N, C-alpha and C positions, 0 to 999 in steps of 0.2 A: 469630467475627465478625471477628478480627484477619486471617484468611486471606481473607475477602471484601473487606475494605478493601485489602489488599495486592493482590489481583487487580484491583480497580477503579483502583488507582494505575497499574497497567500497561495497562488498557484505555482509560481516559478520554482521555488525551492524543492518541490516534489519531483522535478526533472534533473536535479543534481546528479544523482548516482548514475543516470543513464548517460550523462555526459562524462562523468569521471571513470566509470566502470563500463567499458564497452561490452555488449553481449557477444559472447564467443559462439557464433552460430555454427561453426565447425564442430566445436564441443558438443553443443546441444543437438545437432543432427547425428552425431556419432553414438549417442546414448540410445539404449533400448527405452522405448516409451510404450505406455499402454494405448490401446485403441482410441480412447477418449481424449488423447492429448491433441490440443489444437495445433495446427501449423505454426511455425515461429512468427509468421507475419501477424497473427492475431494479438500477440502479447503487447506490442506497443500501442495497438489501436485500443485494446481494452483498457491498458493502463492510462492512456491519455483521457479517455472518457472518465474513468474513475477518479483521476487527479482533478479534473474539472469539477466533478460532483463533490469531492472532498473539499475543494477550495471554495465552493459555494457554501457548503456547510459552515466552514470556518468564518467566511465572510459574514454570514447571517448571525452567527454567535456574536461575533465581535461588533457587529453593527448594533446589536441590541443590548450587549453587556460590555462592561469595563474589563480590560485585561487583568487588572488588579482584583476584581471580583470573581475571578473564575480559576482559583489555584488548582482544584481537582481536574477540571478540564484541561487546563495547560499541562499538567503532569501527563494525562492520558494522551493528549495530543503529541507531546514530545517523545514519549516512549514509542508510540506508533510511528511517528515519523522516522525516527532514527532506526528502529527495527525494520521498517519498510526500506530505508535506503541502503541498509547494509546487505540486503539479499543479493544484489548483483555482485558485489565483492565476494561474498561467500560461495556463491554458485559458479559464477563465471570466471573470477580471477583465481580463487583457490580451488575451483572445481571440486567443491565438496558438497555433494548432495546431502550428506548427513547433517552438516552445520546448517545447510539451507533448510532442512525439516525443522531444526530447533528454532531457526529464525522465522520461519513461516507459522510455526505454532505461536510465537511471541507476537507476531503481526496479527494474528487472528484474535488472540485473547486481548490484546491492546485495542483492536478495533471494536471489540464487544464493550470494553471499558469506555472507550471514546464515544461510542453510541450511547451508552448510559448516561454519561456525563452531559453530552450534547442535548439529550432529551430532557434532562433536568432543566437546561437553560433555554432551550428553544425546540419544542417538539417538531415543528416544521423543518428545521435544520437537520435534525436526526434522520429524517426520511431519506435524505441525500446520501447516507452512509450505508443503507441497506444493500445496494448493488456491491459495495466494496466488501461487506461482510460475506455475502454470497460467494464472491469471486475468492476470498480468503480461504473459505471452506474447500472450494474447488482446487485451489492451489495447494493446499495442505494434502488433500488426497492425492493430486498429481505427483508431487514431489516425494511423498511416501512411496507411491508406486514406481516412480523412476529410481528411487534409491535401491528398492528391493529387486528391480529388474536388472540392475547393474552390479550386483555383488559379485 
C-alpha cells in the first residue's frame, strides 16, 4: 500500500494543469491545423500514458536514490514539470500559440536534460522517458505548424 501511495504522489501532480486550465476545444477546433494533427480526443489519452511513464521513471529514481543525492535531477525534473504544466494556460487560456511554441521548446529541452540526469541515476528508469521525448518533438512540430497556419 505504501508503494502505491508513493507512486500516486509522483503521478497526480502531472494532472494539475488539466484540472486548473480546461482545454478549450472550441478554440482548438477553430484553428487551422496540419494534416498530421491528431483529433483532440487523442491528447488526453497520450498525456495520461506519458504521465504514467514519467511517474514510473520518477518512482524508480527515488526508490534507488535519496532526494538529497539528486540535485541536478531535481532541477531538471522541476523545470520540466513547471514548463509542462504551463502549456495549457498559455495555449488554451491565453490562446497564444506563439507562447506555446516557446514553452513546448522548453519542455523538449528540459525533457532531454531530465532523460540525461535520469540515465545517470538509473538507466532503466530513463527508458520510460523516451516516449515523452518523442511526443515532445512531435508536439513542437505541431505547435509550430499551427502557429504559422493561423497567422
